[in-house]
C-alpha positions in Angstrom: 132.8 83.4 111.8 135.9 82.6 109.4 136.2 79.2 110.2 132.4 78.8 109.5 132.9 80.5 106.2 135.7 78.0 105.1 133.6 75.2 106.1 130.5 76.3 103.7 133.3 76.8 101.1 134.4 73.2 101.6 130.7 72.1 101.6 129.9 73.9 98.2 132.9 72.2 96.5 131.6 68.9 97.9 128.0 69.7 96.5 129.6 70.5 93.3 131.0 66.9 93.1 128.0 65.5 94.1 125.9 67.3 91.4 128.2 65.6 88.9 127.7 62.3 90.2 125.7 59.9 87.7 123.8 58.3 90.9 122.7 61.6 92.1 121.5 63.0 88.6 119.6 59.9 88.0 117.6 60.4 91.5 115.6 63.4 91.1 115.0 64.0 94.9 118.6 63.8 95.6 119.2 66.2 92.7 116.7 68.7 93.9 117.9 68.4 97.8 121.5 68.8 96.8 120.8 71.7 94.1 118.9 73.6 96.8 121.5 73.4 99.3 124.2 74.4 96.6 122.2 77.4 95.6 121.8 78.6 99.3 125.3 78.1 100.2 126.6 79.5 97.0 125.3 82.9 97.8 127.4 82.8 101.1 130.6 81.9 99.2 130.1 84.5 96.6 129.7 87.2 99.7 132.8 85.7 101.0 134.6 85.9 98.0 133.7 89.5 97.7 134.8 90.1 101.2 138.1 88.7 100.6 138.7 90.7 97.6 137.8 94.2 99.6 140.0 93.0 102.4 142.8 92.5 99.8 142.3 96.0 98.4 142.6 97.5 101.9 145.9 95.8 102.7 147.2 96.8 99.3 146.2 100.4 99.9 147.7 100.2 103.6 151.0 98.7 102.2 151.3 101.7 99.7 150.7 104.3 102.3 153.3 103.0 104.5 155.8 102.5 101.8 158.3 105.1 101.9 159.1 105.0 98.2 155.2 105.8 97.5 155.1 109.1 95.7 152.3 111.7 97.0 150.2 111.0 94.0 150.3 107.1 94.6 149.6 107.8 98.3 146.6 110.0 97.6 145.1 107.2 95.4 145.7 104.5 98.1 144.1 106.9 100.7 141.0 107.2 98.4 141.0 103.4 98.0 141.2 103.0 101.5 138.3 105.6 102.4 136.1 103.8 99.8 136.8 100.1 100.8 136.8 100.1 104.6 133.0 101.0 104.9 132.5 98.6 102.3 134.2 95.7 104.2 132.3 96.6 107.3 128.8 96.4 105.3 130.0 93.1 103.7 130.9 91.6 107.0 127.6 92.4 108.3 125.9 90.8 105.3 128.0 87.7 105.8 126.7 87.4 109.3 123.3 87.5 108.4 123.5 84.9 105.6 125.3 82.6 108.1 122.2 82.5 110.2 120.6 79.2 110.4 117.7 79.4 107.9 114.2 78.4 109.7 113.1 75.8 107.1 109.5 77.0 107.5 109.8 80.6 106.3 108.7 80.1 102.6 105.7 78.1 103.6 102.1 79.2 103.3 100.1 79.4 106.5 96.7 78.8 108.2 95.9 81.8 110.5 93.3 81.0 113.4 91.9 83.9 115.0 89.8 83.1 118.1 87.7 85.3 120.6 88.8 85.2 124.1 88.1 87.0 127.2 85.4 89.9 126.8 82.4 88.4 125.2 80.8 90.3 122.3 83.6 92.7 122.4 86.3 90.1 121.8 84.3 88.8 118.8 84.2 92.2 117.1 87.9 92.5 117.8 88.5 89.2 116.0 86.6 90.8 112.9 89.0 93.8 113.1 91.8 91.3 113.3 90.9 89.6 110.3 90.6 92.8 108.4 93.9 93.9 109.7 95.6 90.8 108.2 93.4 91.0 104.9 94.9 94.5 104.3 98.3 93.5 104.9 98.1 90.4 102.8 96.9 92.7 99.9 100.0 95.1 100.5 102.4 92.1 100.4 100.7 90.9 97.4 99.6 87.7 99.1 96.2 86.0 98.7 94.1 85.4 102.0 91.2 82.9 101.6 88.9 82.2 104.5 88.4 78.5 105.1 86.3 78.5 108.2 84.2 81.2 110.1 81.9 81.1 113.0 80.0 84.2 113.4 78.9 85.9 116.7 75.5 87.4 117.4 76.8 91.2 117.1 78.5 91.0 113.6 81.7 89.8 114.7 83.3 86.3 114.7 83.9 83.7 117.7 86.5 82.0 115.4 88.0 82.8 111.9 90.4 80.3 109.9 92.1 81.4 106.9 95.0 80.6 104.5 97.6 83.0 103.3 99.5 82.3 100.5 102.4 84.2 98.8 106.0 84.9 99.1 107.9 84.2 102.6 104.4 84.4 104.3 105.6 82.2 107.3 108.6 84.2 108.1 106.7 87.7 108.0 103.5 86.3 110.1 105.2 83.7 112.5 105.6 86.2 115.4 102.0 86.9 115.3 101.0 83.9 117.3 99.9 84.5 120.7 97.2 86.6 122.8 96.3 90.0 121.4 94.6 92.4 124.1 92.4 95.4 123.1 91.3 98.3 125.3 88.8 100.6 124.1 85.2 102.0 124.5 82.5 99.6 123.1 79.7 101.1 121.0 77.2 99.7 123.5 79.1 101.4 126.4 76.8 104.5 127.4 79.1 105.9 130.2 82.3 105.8 128.0 84.1 103.3 130.0 87.3 101.5 128.6 86.7 97.6 128.3 89.5 95.2 127.9 89.1 92.0 125.8 91.5 89.6 123.7 91.6 87.2 121.1 94.6 84.6 120.3 96.2 84.1 117.1 97.7 80.7 115.8 100.1 80.7 112.9 100.4 77.2 111.2 102.8 76.3 108.3 101.0 74.5 105.7 102.7 71.2 105.2 103.5 69.6 102.0 101.7 66.4 101.5 105.0 64.2 101.7 105.6 65.9 105.3 102.5 64.7 106.8 101.2 61.2 106.0 98.0 60.2 107.4 96.5 56.6 107.2 92.5 56.5 106.5 92.4 53.9 109.3 93.4 56.7 111.8 90.5 58.8 111.1 86.9 59.1 112.5 84.8 61.0 110.1 81.2 62.4 111.2 78.9 64.4 109.0 76.3 66.8 110.4 74.1 69.5 109.4 75.8 73.2 109.1 74.3 75.8 111.1 75.2 79.6 111.5 74.6 82.3 114.0 71.1 82.8 114.9 70.1 79.9 112.8 71.3 81.5 109.5 73.0 79.3 106.7 71.1 76.2 107.9 71.4 73.4 105.3 69.0 70.8 104.7 71.7 68.2 104.1 74.6 66.8 106.3 77.1 69.0 104.4 79.5 69.6 107.5 82.3 67.5 108.4 84.2 66.5 111.8 87.4 64.7 111.5 89.1 63.3 114.3 92.7 62.1 114.2 92.5 59.1 116.7 96.2 58.8 117.4 96.9 62.5 118.3 93.0 63.3 119.3 93.1 66.3 116.9 89.5 67.4 115.9 88.7 69.6 113.0 85.1 70.5 111.7 84.4 72.2 108.7 80.9 73.7 107.4 81.6 76.8 105.6 80.8 75.0 102.0 77.5 73.7 101.2 79.4 70.6 99.6 80.4 67.8 102.0 83.3 67.1 99.7 84.8 70.6 99.8 84.2 70.8 103.5 85.9 67.3 103.9 88.9 68.5 101.7 89.4 71.8 103.8 89.1 70.0 107.1 91.9 67.6 105.8 94.2 70.5 105.1 93.6 72.0 108.5 93.9 68.8 110.2 97.4 68.0 108.3 98.5 71.4 109.3 97.8 71.1 113.1 99.6 67.8 113.1 102.4 69.2 111.5 102.5 72.1 113.8 102.6 69.5 116.6 105.4 67.9 115.2 107.2 71.2 114.6 106.8 72.3 118.4 108.0 68.9 119.7 111.0 69.3 117.6 111.7 72.6 118.9 111.1 71.6 122.4 113.9 69.2 122.1 116.2 72.0 120.9 116.0 74.4 123.6 118.5 77.0 122.2 115.9 77.2 118.9 113.0 77.9 121.5 115.0 80.9 123.4 116.3 82.6 120.0 112.6 83.0 119.2 110.5 86.2 120.0 108.3 84.6 122.3 107.4 81.0 122.6 104.4 81.3 120.2 102.2 80.1 122.8 98.6 81.5 122.3 98.4 82.0 126.1 101.2 84.6 126.1 100.3 88.0 125.8 102.3 89.5 123.0 100.6 92.9 122.0 98.1 95.5 123.2 96.0 97.5 121.2 94.8 100.8 123.0 92.6 102.7 121.0 91.7 105.6 123.1 95.5 106.5 123.1 96.0 105.4 119.5 98.7 103.0 120.9 100.1 99.8 120.2 102.7 98.2 122.2 104.5 94.8 121.4 105.4 93.5 125.1 108.1 91.1 123.8 110.4 93.6 122.2 109.2 96.8 124.1 107.8 98.6 121.1 105.3 101.2 121.2 103.9 103.0 118.1 101.3 106.0 118.5 99.8 104.8 115.1 97.4 102.4 116.0 94.9 103.5 113.3 97.2 103.0 110.4 98.2 99.4 111.7 94.7 98.5 111.9 94.1 99.1 108.2 97.1 96.8 107.5 100.1 99.0 107.8 102.0 96.1 109.8 105.4 96.6 108.1 107.1 98.8 111.1 105.8 96.1 113.3 106.9 93.1 111.5 110.3 94.4 110.5 111.0 95.5 114.2 110.4 91.8 115.3 112.3 90.3 112.4 115.4 92.5 113.3 115.2 91.4 117.0 114.9 87.9 116.1 117.9 88.1 113.9 120.0 90.0 116.6 119.1 87.5 119.0 120.2 84.7 116.6 123.4 86.5 116.1 124.1 86.5 119.6 123.3 82.8 120.0 125.4 81.7 117.1 128.4 83.7 118.2 128.4 85.8 115.3 
């Protein structure tokens, strides 16, 4: 750990010199890049300097205690100094280990969240609606903004599919572990015999890219327009306002019909398309770095069953970290903090192991 800390200290000195270089000062992009890295690493150096100061205080106190010429008052003072600083050193060391963990460059990004009905028919579509409400209320508690982008209603008041954006502070870092298959066990309202049904929905968490991160050539796009339609023939437009965009090099297809304006639908579809292409780029990068994939809580694959919501027992189980809570009623109204924090803590613990910290 300490060799890494010395390396970070040397890098900060190098960055400070670069930020004074006239060539860097005249290059806005380079200035932002080096400035951002310097700010992140200075926090580590500041904490390391604090660690060294506390460590020096401990050594000085130990020397006073072992010095036969020290009087009783001085030794009492030194003992108090030792009792105060030793726990503080342990806390500071733990904070340093956390600061040294590689930062996920996506953590501060906004996201697209996609929830789709899976096995279970109508009950699955109703569960999608419940999941949407859960994330909406969690977003409110976190002071994020959740905005629906595209919805496909079912005939029973649920959703076959929902796509929404979530914007705010550190959205991806909190919600990235939601990706996967969510299974629900409950008695449907239509079930006269009281038999428990099992159904599922899948969740995808896709970071929203900056414009410079994904460039798409117009020549690579096939754009079709058609008339929008809703469940049971509702919301049918008399104009071709719905838009379908196909990115021919990757085969990614996005449709959007939620807006009555073709221009707005096209704009939304392009944002989703860029996000899906960006997501594919990230997965390709991570597949090349096996250690990164192993350190994650689950693979993020939508086919992986990550959680079970058992309504009769008021129980939520996250299968990746063996977490069981008997407060499903609270979770479903947005109180996801305990689950999210447990997943983040587990992720950091696994990262500490993999980084040898």
